[in-house]
SERO-4910 file (N, C-alpha, C, O; in steps of 0.05 Angstrom, whole numbers):
BEGIN
 pado doro    nc1    nc2    nc3   cac1   cac2   cac3    cc1    cc2    cc3    oc1    oc2    oc3
  Unk    A    140   -432   -723    121   -454   -724    115   -461   -753    105   -444   -768
  Unk    A    122   -484   -762    115   -492   -790     85   -495   -794     70   -498   -774
  Unk    A     77   -494   -819     48   -497   -825     39   -524   -815     54   -544   -815
  Unk    A     14   -525   -805      2   -550   -796    -22   -556   -813    -40   -539   -816
  Unk    A    -23   -580   -824    -46   -588   -841    -64   -606   -825    -55   -627   -815
  Unk    A    -88   -598   -822   -108   -615   -808   -127   -628   -828   -136   -615   -847
  Unk    A   -132   -653   -824   -151   -667   -841   -173   -678   -823   -168   -687   -801
  Unk    A   -197   -678   -834   -220   -688   -819   -245   -676   -830   -245   -665   -852
  Unk    A   -266   -678   -815   -292   -668   -825   -306   -653   -802   -309   -664   -780
  Unk    A   -314   -628   -808   -329   -612   -788   -354   -601   -801   -354   -590   -823
  Unk    A   -376   -605   -787   -401   -593   -796   -401   -563   -790   -385   -555   -772
  Unk    A   -417   -548   -803   -418   -519   -798   -425   -513   -769   -444   -524   -758
  Unk    A   -409   -496   -757   -414   -487   -730   -403   -506   -708   -407   -500   -685
  Unk    A   -389   -527   -715   -377   -545   -696   -347   -540   -694   -336   -525   -710
  Unk    A   -334   -553   -675   -305   -550   -670   -293   -576   -661   -307   -595   -653
  Unk    A   -266   -576   -661   -251   -599   -650   -230   -588   -631   -216   -569   -637
  Unk    A   -228   -601   -608   -210   -592   -587   -185   -609   -587   -182   -629   -600
  Unk    A   -165   -598   -571   -140   -612   -566   -125   -620   -592   -117   -643   -596
  Unk    A   -122   -600   -609   -106   -604   -633    -77   -598   -627    -70   -576   -620
  Unk    A    -59   -618   -630    -31   -615   -623    -16   -606   -648    -13   -621   -667
  Unk    A     -6   -581   -648      8   -570   -671     38   -569   -667     53   -561   -685
  Unk    A     48   -579   -643     77   -579   -638     83   -568   -611     65   -562   -595
  Unk    A    109   -564   -605    118   -555   -579    137   -531   -583    151   -528   -603
  Unk    A    136   -513   -563    154   -490   -563    159   -482   -534    141   -482   -517
  Unk    A    184   -476   -527    191   -467   -500    189   -437   -498    207   -423   -508
  Unk    A    168   -426   -486    164   -398   -484    180   -387   -460    175   -395   -438
  Unk    A    198   -368   -464    213   -356   -442    193   -342   -423    174   -330   -431
  Unk    A    198   -345   -397    180   -334   -377    183   -303   -375    204   -292   -380
  Unk    A    161   -291   -368    160   -262   -364    162   -245   -388    164   -220   -386
  Unk    A    161   -257   -412    163   -242   -437    137   -244   -452    126   -266   -453
  Unk    A    126   -222   -463    101   -224   -478    105   -240   -503    124   -236   -518
  Unk    A     86   -257   -509     87   -273   -533     61   -268   -549     39   -273   -540
  Unk    A     65   -258   -574     42   -253   -591     35   -278   -607     51   -288   -622
  Unk    A     12   -289   -602      3   -313   -615    -18   -306   -636    -38   -293   -631
  Unk    A    -13   -315   -661    -31   -309   -683    -36   -335   -698    -17   -349   -707
  Unk    A    -61   -342   -702    -69   -367   -716    -89   -361   -737   -108   -346   -733
  Unk    A    -84   -371   -761   -104   -367   -783   -106   -392   -800    -89   -410   -799
  Unk    A   -126   -393   -817   -131   -416   -834   -127   -408   -863   -131   -385   -871
  Unk    A   -119   -427   -879   -116   -423   -908   -127   -447   -923   -128   -470   -912
  Unk    A   -137   -442   -947   -146   -464   -964   -166   -483   -951   -162   -508   -952
  Unk    A   -188   -473   -939   -207   -491   -928   -219   -509   -950   -227   -499   -971
  Unk    A   -220   -535   -944   -229   -555   -964   -214   -553   -990   -224   -560  -1012
  Unk    A   -188   -545   -988   -171   -543  -1011   -178   -521  -1031   -170   -521  -1054
  Unk    A   -194   -502  -1021   -203   -480  -1039   -196   -453  -1026   -191   -451  -1002
  Unk    A   -197   -432  -1042   -192   -405  -1031   -214   -397  -1011   -237   -404  -1015
  Unk    A   -206   -383   -990   -225   -373   -970   -240   -349   -982   -228   -329   -988
  Unk    A   -266   -352   -985   -281   -331   -997   -288   -308   -978   -297   -287   -986
  Unk    A   -284   -313   -952   -289   -292   -932   -267   -292   -911   -268   -307   -892
  Unk    A   -246   -276   -916   -222   -277   -900   -223   -261   -874   -205   -261   -858
  Unk    A   -245   -247   -869   -247   -229   -845   -250   -245   -820   -246   -234   -798
  Unk    A   -258   -270   -821   -262   -286   -797   -243   -310   -795   -250   -330   -783
  Unk    A   -220   -309   -808   -203   -332   -809   -179   -331   -790   -162   -349   -790
  Unk    A   -177   -309   -773   -154   -305   -756   -162   -300   -727   -181   -285   -722
  Unk    A   -147   -311   -709   -149   -304   -680   -120   -297   -671   -101   -310   -680
  Unk    A   -118   -278   -653    -92   -271   -642    -95   -260   -613   -115   -249   -606
  Unk    A    -74   -264   -598    -74   -255   -570    -45   -253   -561    -26   -262   -574
  Unk    A    -41   -240   -538    -14   -238   -525    -15   -253   -499    -32   -248   -482
  Unk    A      3   -272   -496      4   -289   -472     31   -287   -458     51   -280   -471
  Unk    A     31   -292   -432     55   -293   -416     58   -321   -404     38   -332   -396
  Unk    A     82   -331   -403     86   -355   -387     93   -346   -358    103   -324   -354
  Unk    A     89   -364   -339     92   -357   -311    120   -347   -304    139   -356   -317
  Unk    A    122   -329   -285    148   -318   -277    161   -335   -256    147   -348   -240
  Unk    A    188   -336   -256    203   -350   -236    232   -339   -236    245   -342   -256
  Unk    A    240   -326   -215    268   -316   -214    270   -286   -213    252   -273   -202
  Unk    A    291   -275   -225    298   -247   -223    293   -234   -251    302   -245   -271
  Unk    A    280   -210   -251    274   -196   -276    281   -167   -272    285   -157   -250
  Unk    A    283   -153   -295    288   -124   -294    264   -109   -306    250   -120   -323
  Unk    A    261    -84   -297    240    -67   -308    253    -40   -315    267    -28   -298
  Unk    A    248    -30   -339    258     -5   -348    288     -6   -356    301    -27   -353
  Unk    A    298     16   -367    326     17   -375    331      2   -401    313      0   -417
  Unk    A    356     -7   -405    365    -19   -430    358    -49   -430    366    -63   -411
  Unk    A    345    -57   -451    338    -86   -455    325    -99   -430    335   -119   -420
  Unk    A    304    -87   -420    292    -98   -396    273   -122   -402    266   -126   -425
  Unk    A    267   -137   -382    247   -158   -385    219   -145   -387    201   -155   -401
  Unk    A    215   -123   -373    190   -108   -374    196    -78   -379    212    -66   -365
  Unk    A    183    -67   -398    189    -39   -405    174    -20   -386    183      3   -383
  Unk    A    153    -29   -373    137    -12   -356    123    -28   -334    123    -52   -334
  Unk    A    112    -13   -315     97    -26   -293     71    -38   -305     61    -58   -294
  Unk    A     60    -26   -326     36    -38   -338     42    -65   -349     25    -84   -347
  Unk    A     65    -69   -362     72    -95   -372     76   -115   -349     67   -138   -351
  Unk    A     88   -106   -328     91   -123   -304     64   -131   -293     60   -155   -286
  Unk    A     45   -112   -291     19   -119   -281      6   -141   -298     -6   -159   -287
  Unk    A      8   -139   -324     -4   -159   -342      8   -187   -337     -7   -206   -335
  Unk    A     34   -188   -334     47   -213   -331     40   -226   -304     33   -250   -303
  Unk    A     41   -210   -282     36   -221   -256      7   -229   -253      1   -251   -243
  Unk    A    -11   -212   -261    -40   -217   -257    -51   -239   -275    -71   -252   -267
  Unk    A    -39   -243   -298    -50   -263   -317    -34   -289   -317    -46   -311   -317
  Unk    A     -8   -288   -317      9   -312   -319     16   -323   -291     20   -347   -288
  Unk    A     20   -305   -272     27   -313   -245     56   -320   -242     73   -314   -259
  Unk    A     62   -334   -220     90   -342   -214     91   -371   -205     71   -382   -197
  Unk    A    114   -383   -207    118   -411   -199    140   -414   -178    145   -436   -168
  Unk    A    154   -392   -172    175   -392   -151    178   -363   -142    165   -345   -153
  Unk    A    194   -357   -121    198   -329   -113    208   -312   -137    224   -321   -153
  Unk    A    197   -288   -138    202   -270   -160    213   -243   -149    202   -232   -130
  Unk    A    234   -233   -162    245   -207   -155    246   -190   -180    256   -199   -201
  Unk    A    235   -166   -178    235   -147   -200    254   -124   -192    248   -109   -174
  Unk    A    276   -121   -207    295    -99   -202    288    -76   -221    290    -79   -246
  Unk    A    279    -54   -210    270    -31   -226    294    -13   -230    306     -3   -211
  Unk    A    300     -8   -256    322     10   -262    315     39   -256    292     47   -254
  Unk    A    336     55   -252    332     84   -246    316     97   -269    320     91   -292
  Unk    A    298    115   -261    281    129   -280    255    138   -268    249    132   -246
  Unk    A    241    154   -284    214    163   -277    194    148   -293    195    148   -318
  Unk    A    175    135   -280    154    119   -293    127    131   -288    117    131   -265
  Unk    A    114    141   -308     87    151   -306     68    128   -310     61    121   -333
  Unk    A     60    115   -288     47     89   -291     34     82   -264     34     99   -245
  Unk    A     23     59   -261     12     49   -236     21     20   -231     26      5   -250
  Unk    A     23     12   -206     28    -15   -198      2    -26   -188     -8    -18   -167
  Unk    A    -10    -46   -203    -36    -57   -196    -34    -87   -197    -33    -99   -218
  Unk    A    -34    -99   -173    -32   -128   -171    -55   -139   -154    -62   -127   -134
  Unk    A    -67   -161   -163    -89   -173   -148    -89   -203   -152    -90   -212   -175
  Unk    A    -89   -218   -130    -93   -248   -131    -75   -260   -153    -84   -274   -171
  Unk    A    -49   -255   -151    -30   -266   -171    -30   -296   -170    -25   -308   -148
  Unk    A    -35   -310   -192    -35   -339   -192     -8   -350   -183     13   -341   -192
  Unk    A     -8   -370   -166     16   -383   -156     30   -369   -133     48   -380   -121
  Unk    A     21   -345   -126     33   -330   -104     26   -343    -77      3   -352    -73
  Unk    A     46   -345    -60     42   -358    -34     63   -348    -15     80   -331    -22
  Unk    A     63   -358     10     84   -350     29    112   -360     20    132   -349     29
  Unk    A    113   -380      3    138   -389     -8    144   -375    -34    167   -367    -39
  Unk    A    124   -372    -51    128   -359    -77    122   -329    -73    100   -319    -80
  Unk    A    141   -315    -63    138   -287    -55    144   -268    -79    155   -277    -99
  Unk    A    138   -242    -75    143   -222    -96    158   -199    -83    149   -187    -64
  Unk    A    181   -192    -95    196   -169    -86    199   -150   -110    208   -158   -132
  Unk    A    192   -125   -106    195   -104   -126    212    -82   -113    204    -70    -93
  Unk    A    236    -77   -125    255    -59   -111    271    -43   -131    275    -51   -154
  Unk    A    279    -19   -122    297     -3   -138    324    -17   -141    336    -25   -121
  Unk    A    333    -20   -165    358    -35   -169    382    -22   -157    400    -35   -147
  Unk    A    383      5   -157    406     20   -146    405     21   -116    426     28   -104
  Unk    A    383     16   -103    381     18    -74    376     47    -65    376     52    -41
  Unk    A    372     65    -83    368     94    -77    339    101    -85    333    102   -109
  Unk    A    322    106    -66    294    111    -72    290    136    -89    270    138   -103
  Unk    A    308    155    -87    305    180   -103    309    176   -133    302    194   -148
  Unk    A    321    153   -141    327    149   -169    307    132   -183    308    129   -208
  Unk    A    288    120   -169    267    105   -181    240    117   -173    233    117   -149
  Unk    A    226    127   -192    202    143   -185    178    133   -201    177    134   -225
  Unk    A    158    123   -186    132    115   -198    112    137   -191    105    141   -168
  Unk    A    103    151   -212     84    173   -207     61    171   -226     63    159   -248
  Unk    A     38    182   -218     15    181   -235     -4    204   -226     -3    213   -204
  Unk    A    -22    212   -245    -41    233   -239    -68    225   -249    -78    237   -268
  Unk    A    -80    206   -235   -107    197   -242   -127    213   -225   -129    208   -201
  Unk    A   -140    232   -236   -158    250   -221   -184    236   -213   -200    248   -198
  Unk    A   -189    212   -223   -213    197   -215   -208    180   -191   -224    180   -172
  Unk    A   -186    164   -192   -181    145   -170   -158    154   -152   -157    146   -129
  Unk    A   -140    170   -163   -116    180   -148    -97    158   -141    -79    162   -124
  Unk    A    -99    135   -153    -83    112   -144    -56    111   -158    -54    115   -183
  Unk    A    -35    107   -143     -8    103   -153     -2     73   -152      8     61   -171
  Unk    A     -7     60   -129     -6     31   -128    -29     20   -111    -38     32    -92
  Unk    A    -37     -4   -120    -59    -18   -106    -52    -48   -108    -53    -60   -129
  Unk    A    -46    -60    -85    -40    -88    -84    -61   -102    -66    -66    -92    -44
  Unk    A    -73   -123    -76    -94   -136    -60    -91   -167    -62    -84   -177    -83
  Unk    A    -97   -180    -40    -96   -209    -39    -69   -219    -47    -67   -237    -64
  Unk    A    -48   -208    -36    -20   -216    -42     -7   -226    -16    -11   -214      5
  Unk    A      9   -247    -18     23   -257      5     54   -254      1     63   -259    -21
  Unk    A     68   -245     21     97   -244     19    106   -223     -1    122   -230    -19
  Unk    A     97   -199      1    104   -177    -17    123   -158     -4    120   -150     19
  Unk    A    145   -150    -19    163   -130     -9    165   -108    -31    170   -113    -54
  Unk    A    161    -83    -22    166    -59    -39    188    -44    -25    186    -37     -1
  Unk    A    209    -38    -40    233    -27    -27    248     -7    -46    249    -12    -70
  Unk    A    259     14    -35    277     32    -49    265     45    -73    277     45    -95
  Unk    A    240     56    -71    227     70    -93    212     94    -82    206     95    -58
  Unk    A    207    113    -99    190    136    -93    163    132   -106    161    125   -130
  Unk    A    141    137    -91    114    136   -101    102    163    -99    101    175    -77
  Unk    A     92    174   -121     83    202   -121     55    204   -135     52    196   -158
  Unk    A     35    214   -120      9    220   -132     10    248   -143     12    268   -128
  Unk    A      7    251   -169      8    277   -182    -20    288   -189    -22    307   -205
  Unk    A    -41    276   -177    -68    286   -185    -75    312   -171    -96    324   -177
  Unk    A    -57    321   -153    -61    347   -140    -88    349   -126   -102    369   -128
  Unk    A    -95    328   -111   -120    327    -97   -116    325    -67    -96    313    -58
  Unk    A   -134    337    -52   -130    338    -23   -141    313     -9   -162    303    -15
  Unk    A   -125    304     10   -134    283     29   -147    259     15   -171    253     20
  Unk    A   -133    246     -3   -143    222    -17   -125    198    -11   -103    201     -2
  Unk    A   -136    174    -16   -121    150    -13   -108    143    -39   -121    139    -60
  Unk    A    -81    143    -39    -66    139    -64    -50    113    -65    -43    104    -87
  Unk    A    -44    102    -42    -27     78    -40    -42     57    -24    -47     62      0
  Unk    A    -49     35    -36    -67     15    -23    -54    -12    -19    -39    -22    -36
  Unk    A    -58    -23      5    -52    -51     12    -78    -62     23    -88    -54     44
  Unk    A    -90    -82      8   -117    -91     15   -117   -122     16   -108   -135     -2
  Unk    A   -127   -132     38   -130   -161     42   -104   -176     36   -104   -197     24
  Unk    A    -82   -166     46    -56   -178     42    -46   -191     67    -56   -186     89
  Unk    A    -25   -207     64    -12   -220     87     18   -219     83     28   -227     62
  Unk    A     32   -210    104     61   -209    103     72   -190     81     83   -199     61
  Unk    A     67   -164     86     76   -143     67     96   -126     81     92   -117    104
  Unk    A    118   -120     68    138   -101     78    142    -78     58    147    -83     34
  Unk    A    139    -54     67    145    -30     51    167    -15     66    162     -5     88
  Unk    A    191    -14     55    213     -2     69    231     14     51    234      9     27
  Unk    A    243     35     63    263     52     50    251     64     24    265     68      4
  Unk    A    225     70     25    212     83      3    205    112     11    207    120     34
  Unk    A    197    127    -10    189    155     -5    161    159    -17    155    150    -39
  Unk    A    144    172     -1    116    177    -10    112    207    -13    118    223      5
  Unk    A    103    215    -37     98    243    -43     70    247    -53     57    229    -64
  Unk    A     60    272    -50     33    278    -59     31    305    -73     18    307    -93
  Unk    A     44    325    -63     42    352    -74     68    359    -88     67    371   -110
  Unk    A     91    353    -76    116    358    -90    135    375    -74    160    372    -78
  Unk    A    125    393    -58    144    411    -44    137    412    -14    145    431      0
  Unk    A    122    393     -4    114    393     24     89    409     28     85    430     15
  Unk    A     72    400     46     46    413     49     46    434     71     26    447     76
  Unk    A     69    436     85     71    455    107     48    453    126     43    431    136
  Unk    A     35    475    133     12    473    152    -14    465    139    -34    461    152
  Unk    A    -14    462    112    -38    454     98    -41    423    100    -39    409     80
  Unk    A    -47    414    124    -48    385    129    -68    371    112    -65    347    107
  Unk    A    -90    385    104   -111    372     89   -102    364     61   -117    349     48
  Unk    A    -79    372     52    -69    365     26    -56    337     26    -51    326      4
  Unk    A    -50    326     49    -35    301     50    -51    277     39    -75    277     40
  Unk    A    -37    258     28    -48    233     17    -42    210     36    -23    211     52
  Unk    A    -58    189     34    -55    167     53    -44    142     39    -51    135     17
  Unk    A    -26    128     54    -21    100     50    -42     85     65    -43     86     90
  Unk    A    -60     72     51    -84     60     64    -80     29     65    -77     16     44
  Unk    A    -82     18     89    -79    -10     94   -106    -21    103   -115    -13    124
  Unk    A   -118    -39     88   -144    -50     94   -143    -80    100   -133    -95     84
  Unk    A   -152    -88    124   -157   -116    130   -133   -133    123   -137   -154    110
  Unk    A   -110   -125    130    -85   -139    123    -70   -145    149    -72   -131    169
  Unk    A    -54   -166    148    -39   -174    172    -10   -179    165     -3   -184    141
  Unk    A      7   -178    185     35   -182    180     47   -160    164     67   -165    149
  Unk    A     37   -136    166     47   -114    150     67    -98    166     63    -91    189
  Unk    A     90    -92    153    111    -75    166    116    -52    148    124    -55    125
  Unk    A    112    -28    159    118     -3    144    141     10    159    137     21    181
  Unk    A    165      9    148    188     18    164    208     33    147    212     28    123
  Unk    A    221     53    161    244     68    149    236     82    123    253     84    105
  Unk    A    212     91    121    203    106     97    203    136    103    202    144    126
  Unk    A    205    152     82    203    181     84    177    190     72    172    186     48
  Unk    A    159    201     89    133    210     79    133    239     69    111    249     63
  Unk    A    156    251     68    160    276     53    143    300     63    140    319     48
  Unk    A    133    299     87    115    319     98     90    321     80     77    342     81
  Unk    A     83    301     65     61    302     46     42    278     48     21    278     36
  Unk    A     49    258     64     33    234     65     32    223     93     49    230    110
  Unk    A     12    206     98      9    193    124     -4    166    121     -6    156     98
  Unk    A    -13    154    143    -21    126    143    -49    123    154    -56    135    174
  Unk    A    -65    107    139    -93    101    148    -96     71    148    -91     57    129
  Unk    A   -106     60    171   -110     32    174   -139     27    179   -151     39    197
  Unk    A   -151      9    163   -179      1    167   -181    -28    174   -174    -46    158
  Unk    A   -190    -34    198   -194    -61    207   -224    -67    207   -237    -67    228
  Unk    A   -234    -72    183   -263    -73    180   -273   -101    171   -296   -104    161
  Unk    A   -256   -121    173   -263   -148    165   -278   -162    188   -272   -157    211
  Unk    A   -296   -180    181   -310   -196    200   -295   -223    205   -304   -239    221
  Unk    A   -273   -227    190   -260   -253    193   -229   -251    195   -216   -269    206
  Unk    A   -217   -229    185   -188   -226    185   -180   -206    206   -189   -183    206
  Unk    A   -162   -214    223   -151   -197    244   -128   -180    232   -109   -191    221
  Unk    A   -130   -154    235   -110   -136    223    -86   -134    241    -88   -133    266
  Unk    A    -62   -134    230    -37   -132    245    -17   -115    229     -8   -123    208
  Unk    A    -11    -91    239      7    -72    225     27    -61    245     21    -54    267
  Unk    A     53    -60    236     74    -47    251     85    -23    234     92    -26    211
  Unk    A     86      0    247     95     25    234    120     34    250    117     43    272
  Unk    A    143     31    237    168     33    252    188     53    239    194     50    215
  Unk    A    197     72    254    220     89    246    216    103    219    235    106    204
  Unk    A    192    112    214    187    128    190    190    158    197    188    165    220
  Unk    A    196    174    177    201    202    181    182    220    165    170    211    145
  Unk    A    179    245    175    166    266    160    137    259    153    127    265    131
  Unk    A    123    246    172     95    240    167     78    264    173     80    277    194
  Unk    A     61    271    153     44    295    157     19    292    141     19    282    118
  Unk    A     -4    300    152    -30    300    139    -50    310    159    -43    319    181
  Unk    A    -75    307    153    -96    314    173    -91    297    198    -93    307    220
  Unk    A    -85    271    193    -78    254    215    -52    239    206    -49    231    183
  Unk    A    -33    237    225     -9    221    219    -16    191    217     -5    177    201
  Unk    A    -33    183    236    -42    155    236    -72    154    242    -81    165    262
  Unk    A    -86    140    225   -115    134    229   -118    104    233   -106     88    218
  Unk    A   -134     97    253   -141     69    257   -171     68    262   -181     80    281
  Unk    A   -186     54    244   -215     52    246   -224     23    246   -216      7    229
  Unk    A   -241     16    266   -254    -10    267   -278     -6    285   -277    -10    309
  Unk    A   -300      2    272   -322     14    288   -349     -1    287   -368      8    298
  Unk    A   -350    -24    274   -375    -39    272   -374    -64    289   -352    -75    294
  Unk    A   -396    -72    300   -397    -95    318   -388   -121    304   -381   -140    318
  Unk    A   -389   -122    278   -380   -146    263   -350   -146    258   -339   -167    250
  Unk    A   -336   -124    263   -307   -123    258   -292   -138    279   -297   -135    303
  Unk    A   -272   -154    271   -257   -169    290   -233   -153    302   -220   -162    321
  Unk    A   -228   -129    291   -208   -112    302   -180   -118    294   -175   -131    273
  Unk    A   -160   -108    310   -133   -112    302   -113   -104    322   -119    -96    345
  Unk    A    -87   -105    314    -65    -98    331    -46    -79    316    -39    -85    293
  Unk    A    -39    -57    328    -22    -37    315      1    -29    334     -4    -23    357
  Unk    A     25    -29    323     48    -18    338     58      6    321     66      2    298
  Unk    A     58     29    333     69     53    320     92     63    338     87     74    359
  Unk    A    117     59    328    140     64    346    163     77    330    169     70    308
  Unk    A    174     97    343    199    109    333    196    127    308    215    131    293
  Unk    A    171    137    303    166    153    280    167    183    286    165    191    310
  Unk    A    171    200    266    170    229    270    147    240    253    143    233    230
  Unk    A    131    258    266    107    269    254    106    299    260    117    307    280
  Unk    A     93    314    243     92    343    248     68    356    235     58    347    214
  Unk    A     58    377    248     38    396    236     13    382    227      4    387    205
  Unk    A      3    364    243    -22    350    236    -45    364    251    -41    377    271
  Unk    A    -69    359    241    -93    370    255    -98    353    280    -99    364    302
  Unk    A   -101    327    277   -101    308    299    -80    287    293    -84    271    274
  Unk    A    -59    286    308    -37    269    300    -45    240    300    -39    226    280
  Unk    A    -60    231    320    -70    203    321   -100    204    323   -111    216    341
  Unk    A   -113    190    304   -142    187    306   -147    157    308   -146    143    287
  Unk    A   -153    147    331   -157    118    336   -185    114    345   -193    124    366
  Unk    A   -201    100    330   -229     96    336   -236     66    331   -238     57    309
  Unk    A   -240     52    353   -250     25    351   -275     21    368   -279      0    381
  Unk    A   -291     41    367   -316     41    383   -335     20    372   -339     18    347
  Unk    A   -346      4    389   -368    -14    383   -361    -37    364   -379    -49    352
  Unk    A   -335    -43    361   -329    -66    344   -331    -92    358   -330   -113    346
  Unk    A   -335    -91    385   -341   -116    399   -317   -134    403   -320   -157    411
  Unk    A   -293   -124    396   -269   -140    398   -248   -126    415   -252   -104    424
  Unk    A   -226   -140    419   -204   -128    435   -182   -119    416   -169   -136    404
  Unk    A   -178    -93    414   -157    -82    397   -132    -76    415   -135    -69    438
  Unk    A   -109    -79    404    -84    -72    418    -71    -50    402    -61    -54    380
  Unk    A    -70    -26    414    -58     -3    401    -35      7    418    -40     15    441
  Unk    A    -11      6    408     12     15    423     26     38    408     35     34    385
  Unk    A     27     61    420     40     85    408     64     91    426     60    102    448
  Unk    A     88     85    416    111     85    433    134    101    420    141     98    397
  Unk    A    146    119    436    172    131    429    172    146    402    191    145    387
  Unk    A    150    159    396    148    176    372    154    205    379    152    213    402
  Unk    A    162    220    359    167    248    363    147    264    346    145    261    322
  Unk    A    132    281    360    110    296    347    115    325    352    117    334    374
  Unk    A    117    341    330    124    369    333    105    386    317     89    376    300
  Unk    A    107    412    322     91    431    307    110    455    301    125    463    318
  Unk    A    109    465    276    128    485    268    123    512    281    141    529    282
  Unk    A     99    517    291     92    542    305     74    536    328     60    516    328
  Unk    A     73    554    348     55    549    371     26    549    362     19    560    341
  Unk    A     10    536    379    -19    535    373    -30    564    374    -22    580    391
  Unk    A    -47    570    356    -55    598    352    -80    606    367    -84    629    373
  Unk    A    -97    587    374   -122    594    388   -133    570    403   -123    547    399
  Unk    A   -153    574    418   -166    552    433   -182    534    415   -191    513    424
  Unk    A   -185    541    390   -199    523    371   -179    508    354   -187    491    337
  Unk    A   -154    513    358   -133    499    343   -126    473    357   -111    473    377
  Unk    A   -137    451    349   -137    427    364   -110    413    364    -95    415    384
  Unk    A   -103    400    343    -78    385    341    -74    366    365    -52    364    376
  Unk    A    -96    353    374    -92    335    397    -88    306    387    -89    300    363
  Unk    A    -82    289    406    -79    261    401   -106    248    409   -112    247    433
  Unk    A   -121    239    391   -148    230    397   -149    199    397   -145    186    377
  Unk    A   -154    189    421   -159    160    424   -188    157    431   -196    165    453
  Unk    A   -204    147    413   -233    148    416   -244    120    419   -242    104    401
  Unk    A   -256    115    442   -269     89    447   -251     65    442   -257     48    426
  Unk    A   -228     65    455   -210     43    453   -219     19    470   -235     23    489
  Unk    A   -210     -4    463   -215    -28    479   -191    -33    497   -177    -14    505
  Unk    A   -186    -58    504   -164    -64    522   -137    -61    509   -135    -59    484
  Unk    A   -116    -61    525    -88    -63    516    -80    -39    499    -67    -43    478
  Unk    A    -86    -15    507    -79      9    492    -59     25    508    -65     32    531
  Unk    A    -36     32    497    -15     45    512     -4     68    496      0     66    472
  Unk    A      1     91    510     14    114    498     38    120    516     35    129    538
  Unk    A     63    114    506     86    114    523    110    125    509    115    119    486
  Unk    A    126    141    523    153    148    515    153    167    491    174    169    477
  Unk    A    131    182    485    130    199    462    140    227    470    136    236    493
  Unk    A    151    242    451    160    269    455    142    288    439    139    284    414
  Unk    A    130    307    452    110    324    439    117    353    444    118    362    467
  Unk    A    122    368    423    130    396    425    110    413    409    104    407    386
  Unk    A    100    435    422     81    453    409     55    438    402     42    446    383
  Unk    A     49    417    416     24    403    411      4    410    432     11    424    451
  Unk    A    -20    400    429    -41    409    447    -46    391    470    -41    398    493
  Unk    A    -55    366    464    -65    350    486    -68    321    478    -65    314    454
  Unk    A    -75    305    497    -84    278    493   -113    277    501   -120    284    524
  Unk    A   -131    269    484   -159    267    490   -166    237    487   -165    226    465
  Unk    A   -174    225    509   -178    196    508   -205    189    521   -211    198    543
  Unk    A   -221    173    507   -245    162    519   -239    137    536   -252    132    556
  Unk    A   -218    123    529   -210     99    544   -182     91    536   -177     85    513
  Unk    A   -164     92    555   -136     86    548   -123     74    573   -125     84    595
  Unk    A   -110     51    569    -99     36    592    -77     52    606    -77     54    631
  Unk    A    -58     63    591    -36     77    605    -24     99    588    -22     96    564
  Unk    A    -16    120    601     -1    142    589     23    146    607     21    158    628
  Unk    A     46    136    597     69    134    615     94    144    601     99    138    578
  Unk    A    110    161    615    136    168    606    137    186    582    158    186    568
  Unk    A    117    202    577    117    220    554    128    247    563    127    254    587
  Unk    A    138    263    544    149    289    550    133    310    533    132    308    509
  Unk    A    122    329    547    106    351    535    122    377    537    136    381    557
  Unk    A    120    394    517    132    420    518    116    440    502    104    433    482
  Unk    A    117    465    511    104    487    497     74    482    492     63    487    470
  Unk    A     61    471    512     32    466    509     17    492    517     21    501    539
  Unk    A      1    502    499    -12    528    504    -42    526    501    -55    547    504
  Unk    A    -53    503    496    -82    502    489    -95    478    503    -84    456    502
  Unk    A   -117    483    515   -134    462    528   -117    448    549    -95    456    556
  Unk    A   -128    426    560   -113    410    579    -94    392    564   -100    384    541
  Unk    A    -72    385    576    -53    368    563    -64    340    559    -60    327    538
  Unk    A    -77    330    580    -88    303    579   -116    302    589   -122    313    611
  Unk    A   -134    290    574   -161    287    584   -169    258    579   -169    248    556
  Unk    A   -176    244    600   -186    216    598   -214    215    609   -219    222    632
  Unk    A   -232    207    593   -260    207    601   -267    184    619   -282    187    638
  Unk    A   -257    160    612   -264    137    628   -242    115    625   -226    117    607
  Unk    A   -243     96    642   -224     74    641   -204     77    664   -201     98    675
  Unk    A   -190     55    670   -171     55    692   -143     61    680   -127     44    675
  Unk    A   -139     87    676   -115     96    662    -92    100    682    -95    115    701
  Unk    A    -69     87    677    -45     92    692    -31    116    678    -24    114    655
  Unk    A    -27    137    694    -17    162    682      9    171    695     10    174    720
  Unk    A     30    175    679     54    186    689     68    201    666     72    189    645
  Unk    A     75    225    669     89    240    649    112    256    661    112    262    685
  Unk    A    131    262    645    154    277    655    165    294    632    169    284    610
  Unk    A    169    320    637    161    335    662    131    339    663    116    325    651
  Unk    A    123    360    678     95    366    681     82    370    654     94    382    636
  Unk    A     57    361    651     43    364    626     40    393    617     36    399    593
  Unk    A     42    412    636     37    440    629     63    456    629     62    480    632
  Unk    A     86    443    627    111    458    628    116    476    604    136    490    603
***
């Protein structure tokens, strides 16, 4: 930018707006350091130079395909990406290809300007191998590895997310107030070598008041599980959890919507594998005054060792459900029971090695019950 000479008259403490100093085409997605200073005010030397300069870093809006990490990337880190998306926004669909590597960082996106169902955001491992792209962090205050809120049309794919804060039963991966989110072919880690029977060490992928969310084909590494909160008074929650493996924690799946002002939600949990949880399913929509639809279908739930005592629960807890709740086609080995306050149907499930309490307990509701073989085989 060549020097610009301004002429005019300004009283002390006043300013002039809309000064045109020229044009420049700023490449999108790249940080631009802007520095402006004055020289020779009134044709004389500046006697106090400490207040003659302003500077900032700006991004122009993103549009298209970009790279993160590796050699000559558009973004060197997730922190740089956060700054660009949250401040400059996007003007068309954006794809971020993350190069192989380990990134000690966080993904933090909220209300990205220009984001819409048309202007979507995809962040994916460039190689397609989740084991080669690793986003990890150890924040002992928040425990957050990623937190995305108020985003439409987001895809996270082919990456590993690891909370290294070494904390028990915390929320580390957040999807909040979003619409149309897909998380697929990713790996979630919390401790590093599997929590075995120490279910309380597991971390949660927490989904709050979001709809159109699909969590599919992910590996939860025996260290993480899923928590859904449908606590909005205006947004109906809609989540599908499909074909994920190695889910483990205090609960494999939590669903909570417990206040009379909550509008509730719809959850499909199908084709997943879970093991060694305290209560595999904790579903509580008591008193939300709405109709929730909870379908738990064709999952495999196992335990690495038989139940040890009558106080060793590991049951499937459906607590105060509303209409349209189904538990069907699940395979349960070395598990304890189903405890339900209200459940429409329990159909076509297979129980084995049940040694504790009753296999199925339904307190109230018109429950259609059929299992094969016998619940106590």
